[in-house]
C-alpha positions in Angstrom: -31.0 26.6 389.1 -34.1 26.2 391.3 -36.9 24.3 389.9 -40.4 24.4 390.9 -42.5 21.3 391.7 -46.1 21.2 390.8 -48.7 18.7 391.9 -48.9 16.2 389.2 -51.9 14.6 387.5 -51.7 10.9 389.2 -55.2 9.8 387.9 -57.3 10.4 384.9 -60.0 11.8 387.2 -57.7 13.7 389.5 -58.3 17.7 389.9 -56.4 18.4 392.9 -54.6 16.5 395.5 -54.1 16.7 399.3 -50.7 16.4 400.9 -50.9 13.4 403.3 -47.7 14.2 404.8 -44.3 15.5 404.2 -41.4 13.2 404.2 -38.8 15.9 403.8 -38.6 19.2 405.2 -37.1 22.8 404.3 -33.4 22.4 404.2 -33.2 18.8 403.6 -31.1 17.5 400.8 -33.1 15.8 398.1 -31.8 13.5 395.3 -33.7 11.9 392.1 -36.0 9.2 393.2 -36.3 10.4 396.8 -40.0 10.7 398.0 -40.9 14.1 399.0 -44.7 13.6 400.2 -47.7 11.5 400.4 -50.3 12.7 398.3 -54.1 11.7 398.7 -55.6 11.8 395.1 -59.3 10.7 394.5 -58.1 7.1 394.0 -55.3 6.4 396.6 -52.5 7.8 398.6 -49.5 7.8 396.5 -45.7 8.8 396.9 -44.8 12.0 395.1 -41.1 11.3 393.8 -38.7 13.7 393.2 -36.9 14.2 389.8 -34.3 16.9 390.8 -31.3 17.1 393.0 -30.7 19.9 395.5 -32.1 21.4 398.6 -35.8 21.6 399.5 -35.8 25.4 399.5 -39.4 26.1 400.1 -42.8 24.1 401.0 -46.0 26.0 399.7 -48.6 23.3 401.0 -49.2 22.4 404.5 -50.1 18.7 405.4 -54.0 18.0 405.0 -54.1 20.9 402.7 -55.2 20.5 399.0 -53.8 22.0 395.9 -55.0 21.9 392.2 -53.2 19.8 389.6 -50.2 21.9 388.3 -50.2 24.3 391.4 -46.7 24.7 393.2 -45.9 22.8 396.2 -42.5 22.9 396.7 -39.3 24.4 395.1 -35.8 22.3 395.0 -32.4 24.2 394.2 -29.0 25.1 395.4 -28.7 26.0 399.2 -28.9 29.8 399.8 -30.5 30.3 396.0 -33.2 33.1 395.5 -36.5 31.3 394.5 -39.0 34.0 394.9 -39.2 35.2 391.3 -40.5 31.4 390.6 -43.4 31.5 393.1 -44.6 34.6 391.2 -44.8 32.8 388.4 -47.7 30.5 388.8 -49.7 31.2 385.5 -47.0 32.4 383.2 -47.9 36.1 384.2 -46.0 38.9 382.6 -44.8 40.2 385.8 -42.8 37.2 386.6 -41.0 37.1 383.4 -39.6 40.8 384.2 -38.6 40.0 387.5 -36.8 36.6 387.0 -34.1 37.9 384.7 -33.3 40.7 387.2 -32.7 37.7 389.9 -30.6 35.6 387.9 -28.7 38.1 386.1 -25.6 37.6 388.1 -26.0 33.8 388.1 -26.0 33.9 384.5 -22.6 36.0 384.2 -20.9 33.7 386.7 -21.7 30.6 384.7 -21.1 32.1 381.3 -24.2 30.8 379.7 -24.9 31.7 376.4 -28.7 30.7 376.4 -29.8 32.3 379.4 -28.9 36.0 378.4 -31.1 35.4 375.1 -34.2 34.3 377.3 -33.4 37.6 379.4 -33.4 39.8 376.4 -36.3 38.0 374.4 -39.2 38.3 376.8 -42.4 37.5 374.9 -45.5 39.2 376.4 -48.6 36.6 376.7 -50.5 38.6 379.0 -53.2 39.7 376.4 -53.5 36.3 374.6 -56.8 34.7 375.5 -55.5 31.1 375.1 -54.2 28.4 377.3 -51.3 25.6 376.1 -52.5 22.2 376.9 -49.9 19.8 378.0 -49.6 16.0 378.4 -50.5 15.3 382.0 -48.9 12.6 384.1 -51.7 10.0 384.3 -49.8 7.3 386.3 -46.8 7.3 388.8 -44.5 5.6 386.2 -45.5 7.5 383.3 -43.0 9.1 381.1 -44.8 10.0 377.9 -48.2 9.3 376.4 -49.4 8.4 373.0 -52.5 10.0 371.3 -54.7 7.0 370.4 -57.3 9.5 369.0 -58.5 13.0 368.7 -62.1 13.5 369.5 -62.0 17.0 368.4 -60.5 18.8 365.5 -59.0 22.3 365.0 -62.1 24.8 365.0 -64.2 22.8 367.2 -65.7 24.6 370.3 -64.8 23.0 373.4 -66.1 23.2 376.9 -64.8 22.4 380.2 -65.3 18.5 381.1 -65.5 17.5 377.5 -63.2 14.9 376.3 -60.7 15.9 373.7 -58.6 12.9 373.1 -57.9 9.3 374.1 -54.4 8.9 375.5 -52.6 5.7 375.8 -50.3 5.5 379.0 -47.9 2.4 380.1 -51.1 1.2 381.9 -54.2 1.9 380.1 -56.0 4.0 377.5 -57.4 7.2 379.3 -59.7 9.8 378.3 -58.0 13.4 378.1 -60.7 16.0 379.6 -60.4 19.7 378.7 -60.3 22.1 381.8 -60.9 25.3 379.5 -63.8 26.7 377.4 -62.9 28.1 374.0 -61.9 26.7 370.5 -59.6 24.2 369.8 -56.8 26.4 368.1 -53.9 24.2 367.5 -53.0 20.2 367.5 -49.4 19.8 368.3 -49.4 15.8 368.2 -50.7 13.3 365.5 -52.7 10.2 366.2 -50.3 7.6 367.1 -47.4 9.8 368.0 -46.0 10.0 371.6 -44.9 13.3 373.5 -43.5 13.5 377.0 -45.2 14.4 380.3 -45.7 18.3 380.1 -45.2 18.4 376.2 -47.3 20.8 374.4 -50.3 18.9 372.6 -52.8 21.4 371.8 -54.0 25.2 372.4 -57.7 26.0 373.5 -58.9 29.9 373.6 -60.6 32.5 371.8 -61.0 32.1 367.9 -58.7 35.3 367.1 -56.5 34.5 369.7 -52.5 34.5 368.6 -51.5 31.0 369.8 -48.5 31.0 367.7 -46.7 33.7 369.8 -47.9 31.8 372.9 -46.4 28.6 371.7 -43.3 30.5 371.0 -43.3 31.7 374.8 -43.8 28.2 375.7 -40.9 27.2 373.5 -38.8 30.1 375.3 -39.6 28.8 378.7 -38.8 25.3 378.0 -35.7 25.9 375.7 -33.4 23.3 377.1 -35.7 20.4 377.1 -37.1 21.2 373.9 -33.5 21.2 372.2 -32.9 17.9 373.5 -36.2 16.6 372.2 -35.8 18.3 369.0 -32.3 16.5 368.6 -34.0 13.1 369.4 -36.5 13.7 366.8 -34.2 14.5 364.3 -32.3 11.5 364.7 -35.5 9.3 364.7 -36.8 11.2 361.6 -35.3 8.8 359.1 -35.7 5.6 360.9 -39.6 6.9 361.2 -39.9 7.4 357.5 -38.3 3.9 356.4 -40.6 2.3 359.0 -43.7 3.8 357.8 -42.7 2.9 354.1 -41.6 -0.5 354.9 -44.9 -0.9 357.0 -47.2 0.7 354.0 -45.6 -1.4 351.3 -45.6 -4.6 353.1 -49.0 -4.6 354.7 -50.3 -3.2 351.5 -50.9 -7.0 350.4 -52.5 -7.9 353.7 -54.7 -5.1 354.8 -55.0 -1.3 354.6 -53.5 0.5 357.4 -56.9 2.1 358.6 -60.6 1.4 357.8 -61.7 3.1 354.8 -65.5 3.1 353.4 -66.2 2.4 349.9 -66.1 6.2 348.9 -62.9 6.8 350.3 -64.1 8.3 354.0 -62.0 7.2 356.8 -64.0 5.1 359.5 -64.7 6.9 362.8 -64.1 4.4 365.6 -62.5 4.5 368.9 -58.9 2.8 369.4 -60.7 0.3 371.6 -63.2 -0.7 369.1 -61.0 -1.0 366.4 -58.8 -3.4 368.7 -61.8 -5.6 369.4 -63.0 -5.7 365.8 -59.7 -6.8 365.0 -59.6 -9.6 367.5 -63.0 -10.9 366.7 -62.3 -10.7 362.9 -65.1 -8.0 362.3 -64.5 -5.7 359.1 -65.4 -2.5 361.2 -66.7 -0.7 357.9 -69.8 -3.2 358.3 -70.4 -2.0 361.9 -73.1 1.0 362.4 -71.8 3.7 364.9 -74.0 4.8 367.9 -71.4 7.4 369.2 -70.9 11.2 368.4 -71.3 11.8 364.7 -71.6 8.0 363.8 -68.6 7.1 365.7 -68.1 3.4 366.3 -67.6 2.5 370.0 -66.9 -0.6 372.0 -70.7 -1.3 372.4 -71.1 -1.3 368.6 -68.7 -4.0 367.8 -69.7 -6.2 370.8 -73.3 -6.3 369.6 -72.6 -6.7 365.9 -73.8 -9.7 364.0 -72.2 -10.6 360.8 -74.2 -10.8 357.5 -71.8 -11.8 354.9 -69.6 -14.5 356.5 -69.0 -15.9 353.1 -67.9 -12.7 351.4 -65.6 -11.9 354.3 -63.9 -15.6 354.0 -63.4 -15.2 350.6 -61.9 -11.6 350.8 -59.4 -13.1 353.6 -58.2 -15.6 351.1 -57.8 -13.3 348.3 -55.3 -11.4 350.4 -53.2 -14.3 351.7 -49.8 -14.2 350.4 -48.7 -16.7 347.8 -46.4 -19.6 348.8 -43.1 -18.2 349.1 -43.4 -14.7 349.1 -41.7 -12.9 351.8 -43.7 -10.4 354.0 -43.9 -9.0 357.3 -45.6 -6.1 359.4 -44.3 -3.6 361.9 -46.0 -1.7 364.5 -45.1 1.0 366.8 -44.3 -0.1 370.2 -47.2 0.6 372.8 -46.6 2.7 375.9 -47.2 -0.3 377.9 -44.6 -2.4 376.3 -42.0 0.3 376.3 -42.3 0.7 380.2 -42.2 -3.1 380.6 -38.9 -3.3 378.6 -37.4 -0.3 380.6 -38.5 -1.6 384.2 -37.2 -5.4 383.6 -34.1 -4.2 381.7 -33.3 -2.0 384.6 -34.2 -5.0 387.0 -32.4 -7.6 385.5 -29.2 -5.5 384.8 -29.0 -3.8 388.2 -30.5 -6.3 390.5 -28.2 -9.5 390.7 -30.5 -12.1 390.4 -30.2 -15.9 391.8 -32.6 -18.7 391.7 -34.0 -21.3 393.9 -36.2 -24.2 392.4 -38.2 -26.5 394.7 -40.6 -29.5 393.9 -44.0 -29.6 396.0 -46.1 -32.6 396.2 -49.6 -31.1 395.3 -51.8 -34.4 396.0 -53.2 -33.1 399.4 -53.8 -29.7 397.8 -55.8 -31.3 394.9 -57.8 -33.3 397.8 -58.3 -29.8 399.9 -59.3 -27.7 396.7 -62.0 -30.2 395.8 -63.6 -29.9 399.2 -63.3 -26.5 399.6 -65.1 -25.8 396.1 -67.9 -27.8 397.5 -68.8 -25.1 399.9 -67.0 -22.1 398.6 -69.3 -19.1 397.3 -66.5 -18.7 394.3 -64.3 -21.5 392.6 -60.8 -21.6 394.1 -58.0 -22.2 392.1 -54.6 -23.5 392.5 -53.3 -20.1 392.1 -55.5 -18.7 394.8 -54.1 -21.1 397.1 -50.5 -20.3 396.1 -51.0 -16.8 397.0 -52.7 -17.4 400.1 -49.7 -19.9 401.2 -47.2 -17.2 399.9 -48.9 -14.7 402.0 -48.6 -16.9 405.2 -45.0 -17.6 404.2 -44.1 -14.2 404.1 -45.3 -13.3 407.4 -42.9 -16.1 408.8 -40.3 -14.8 406.7 -40.3 -10.8 406.7 -36.9 -10.4 405.0 -38.3 -11.6 401.6 -41.2 -9.2 401.9 -38.6 -6.2 401.2 -37.1 -3.8 398.9 -33.9 -2.2 398.1 -33.6 1.4 398.3 -30.0 2.3 397.6 -28.6 3.3 400.9 -31.2 1.3 402.9 -33.5 -1.9 402.9 -37.3 -1.5 403.4 -39.0 -4.5 405.3 -42.6 -4.2 404.7 -45.1 -5.1 407.5 -47.8 -5.2 405.3 -48.0 -8.0 402.6 -49.4 -6.8 399.3 -49.0 -9.4 396.5 -48.8 -8.7 392.8 -50.2 -11.1 390.5 -48.9 -11.0 386.9 -51.6 -11.1 384.2 -50.9 -11.4 380.7 -52.6 -9.0 378.2 -52.6 -8.3 374.5 -50.3 -5.5 374.9 -48.0 -7.3 377.5 -48.0 -7.6 381.2 -49.9 -6.1 384.3 -49.5 -6.7 387.8 -52.5 -5.9 389.9 -52.1 -6.1 393.7 -54.0 -8.0 396.3 -53.6 -6.0 399.3 -53.1 -7.6 402.9 -53.4 -10.9 401.1 -52.4 -12.6 404.6 -55.2 -11.3 406.3 -57.9 -12.3 403.6 -59.7 -15.8 403.1 -59.3 -18.3 400.1 -62.6 -17.0 398.8 -61.7 -13.5 399.3 -58.5 -13.9 397.5 -60.4 -15.8 394.8 -62.9 -13.0 394.2 -60.3 -10.4 394.2 -58.1 -12.2 391.9 -61.0 -12.8 389.3 -61.9 -9.2 389.5 -58.6 -7.6 388.8 -58.0 -10.1 386.1 -60.8 -9.2 384.5 -60.1 -5.4 384.9 -56.8 -6.1 383.6 -57.6 -7.4 380.4 -60.2 -4.9 379.9 -57.8 -2.1 380.4 -60.2 -1.0 383.4 -57.3 -1.0 386.3 -56.9 2.0 388.1 -53.7 3.4 390.1 -54.6 2.0 393.3 -55.0 -1.4 391.8 -51.6 -1.8 390.5 -49.5 0.1 393.2 -47.9 -1.0 396.2 -46.7 -4.5 395.7 -44.4 -6.1 398.1 -43.9 -9.5 396.6 -45.1 -10.8 393.0 -46.2 -14.2 391.5 -46.1 -15.1 388.1 -47.9 -18.3 387.1 -47.7 -20.1 383.8 -48.9 -23.6 384.7 -52.0 -22.9 383.0 -50.3 -22.5 379.9 -48.4 -26.1 380.2 -45.2 -25.0 381.4 -43.4 -26.9 383.9 -40.7 -24.6 385.2 -39.4 -21.1 384.3 -37.4 -18.2 386.0 -39.1 -14.7 386.3 -37.3 -11.3 386.2 -37.9 -9.4 389.6 -40.7 -6.8 389.5 -39.4 -3.5 391.0 -39.7 -2.7 394.0 -39.7 -6.0 395.3 -36.7 -8.1 396.5 -38.3 -11.4 395.1 -40.7 -13.0 392.6 -42.0 -16.4 392.6 -42.3 -18.3 389.3 -45.0 -21.2 389.3 -45.3 -23.8 386.8 -47.8 -26.3 386.4 -48.9 -29.4 388.2 -47.6 -32.9 386.6 -48.3 -36.2 387.4 -45.1 -38.0 387.7 -43.6 -41.1 389.4 -42.2 -40.1 392.8 -40.2 -42.3 395.6 -41.8 -42.2 398.9 -40.6 -44.4 401.7 -38.5 -46.3 399.5 -41.4 -47.0 397.2 -42.3 -45.9 393.6 -45.7 -44.0 393.6 -47.9 -41.8 391.4 -47.8 -38.1 392.6 -48.9 -34.7 391.3 -45.7 -32.4 391.2 -45.4 -28.7 390.9 -42.2 -26.8 390.5 -41.8 -23.3 392.0 -38.6 -20.9 391.1 -37.9 -18.2 393.4 -35.9 -15.1 391.9 -34.0 -13.2 394.6 -32.2 -9.8 394.6 -28.9 -10.8 396.1 -28.6 -7.4 397.6 -31.4 -8.0 400.0 -32.2 -11.8 400.3 -29.4 -14.2 400.9 -29.6 -18.0 399.6 -30.5 -19.2 403.3 -33.2 -16.6 403.7 -34.8 -17.7 400.2 -34.4 -21.4 400.9 -36.1 -21.1 404.2 -39.1 -19.0 402.7 -39.4 -22.0 400.0 -39.7 -24.8 402.7 -42.2 -22.9 404.6 -44.2 -22.4 401.3 -43.8 -26.2 400.5 -45.0 -27.3 403.8 -48.1 -25.1 403.5 -49.1 -26.4 400.0 -48.2 -29.8 401.0 -50.5 -29.6 404.1 -53.0 -27.0 402.9 -54.8 -27.0 406.3 -52.0 -25.2 407.7 -53.0 -22.3 405.2 -56.2 -21.9 407.1 -54.8 -21.6 410.6 
C-alpha cells in the first residue's frame, strides 16, 4: 500500500524545510535506509532517509522549494499503484476519507484483509471538530521515540501558538515542545516520565467544547495497524513496569522520596534540568525559591542558591543511610540517550566485523612541542587536540580509513569530520569537528572546548553531532593505559587513545626513560584491511613523534 512521506521536524526550532536536492527520481526503487533527498533546515543541511520499501511514485516538492513540517513531499508504493487519493488527505479532510475506500476497494478484496473493510465501513467524520491532535515530532535524525520530561501546561489551560507546552527528552538532549495551535489543552495522552514513538498522540488542543474523543477515535482508525502493535507491546510491558515501580518505591523509600514534596504535601514545581542540577550539587530542592512561571524552579534558581542549613542537611542525610547489612537498590528508567547508545553500539558491534590494531607512540617530542606552543597559543592546547590534528592529517594520506560501509557500496569521504567522544551524565555524545585537516591546532582546541561544554550542558544542536567520518575516544585523562572502542556508525574506524605513561624504553641499545602513549584502531573489516589500518597508524605515529610535521 502506498505511503505518504511528510517533512519531518529535524530540529526543535524547525517550522519548514527546503529540498536542497533530490537523490531519487520518480520511478526509482527505494529501500529502507536509502537517502531520498537533502533537506535544508534552519540548523543544517540534513539527509532525509526512507523508512519504506517500494517505488518512488510521486514527488510533490521541487528542488529549492520549501514545505512546512508534516507537509507531503513524496509518495512511495508499488509500481502503478493509485495514490491520488493520498494527496488529497493533507489535513485529515472528510473528502479524502470518502474517496480513499473507493480507490482501495478492489485491492482490499484481492488481499482478503479483514481490517481494511472495517476501516472503509466505519468512517468517522471529523470535519466539524474544532480541535487538533498533537503528535510527537521527530526532533533529531536518529530519534525514534521521546520521553515527556515535564508538562508545562495542564488540561484546561489556554494555549497560544508559540507557547512551550512540554519538555521532551530525546536521544540527544532535552528540548522544548512548542504549540503551533491556539486553544485549550483538552487532553494529555502521555504522563511525565513515559515515552511515546515519533508521530504518537501526546495531546489535543482546540475549542473548549470540541469533541476530542471522536477526534482520537479517528486518529486510532487511521493508525490502526501501528496502534495494535504498540498496544501489544504495552500489554507485555505492563506487568514488568508495575513490578519495577513497586520495587523502586519500596527500595527508595528508605533513601529518598521519589519526587520533591513541600511540608504541606504539595509537589515542588521544578524543571527536569533544575532537579538534575540540584541532585548533583546535593541541594534540597524544597529549599530553593522559584523565579519561573507560577513559582516554578528553573536552572538559574538552583545555580544561584546558597544553602543556609548545612548541618541540618547533613543530619538528615545520615538519618536516611541504610543500616549495616541492609540490602537495598534503586532502579530508574533508561533515558532516551542511553537507549539509542545501546541500540547503535549493539548494531555496530554485531553487524560490523571488528578487528583491532595497537601501537605505542613516543610522546617525548610532543610534550616539548606542546609546552612551546602553549607559550604563544591564544588557547591552551591539549594532547587530545594534537591527536585530532594528527589523525586528520593521517586521514588525508589514507582516505580508505575515512570511509563508510553502505551495504552495496563503500563511501570514501573527501572531507574529514572528526567525531570527539564526550562523556556526559546520561551516557556518551560525539560532537563533530568539521574539516579538521584544514584547521590550526588553536582552532581545533577552541572548537573542542566549546563543543565539549555544549555536550555536558545538553546544548548541542543537530549540526553539532552529525556528519562524522572518523571518531576519536580518549580515556587517557582517566588514567586508562589502553582500551578498545566500538566503531561509531557510519564510520569505518575509531581510534581509542590511552594515557601518556613514563616508562623504560630501549633506544639504540640503551635503556632510557620515555613517555609512551598507546593507541588502538578499531576497524570494520568490510571496509578497511589490516594493511590499510597499519599504514594509517604508522603515519599517525610519525606525526606525533615529530609534531612539526603536523603543522606543514
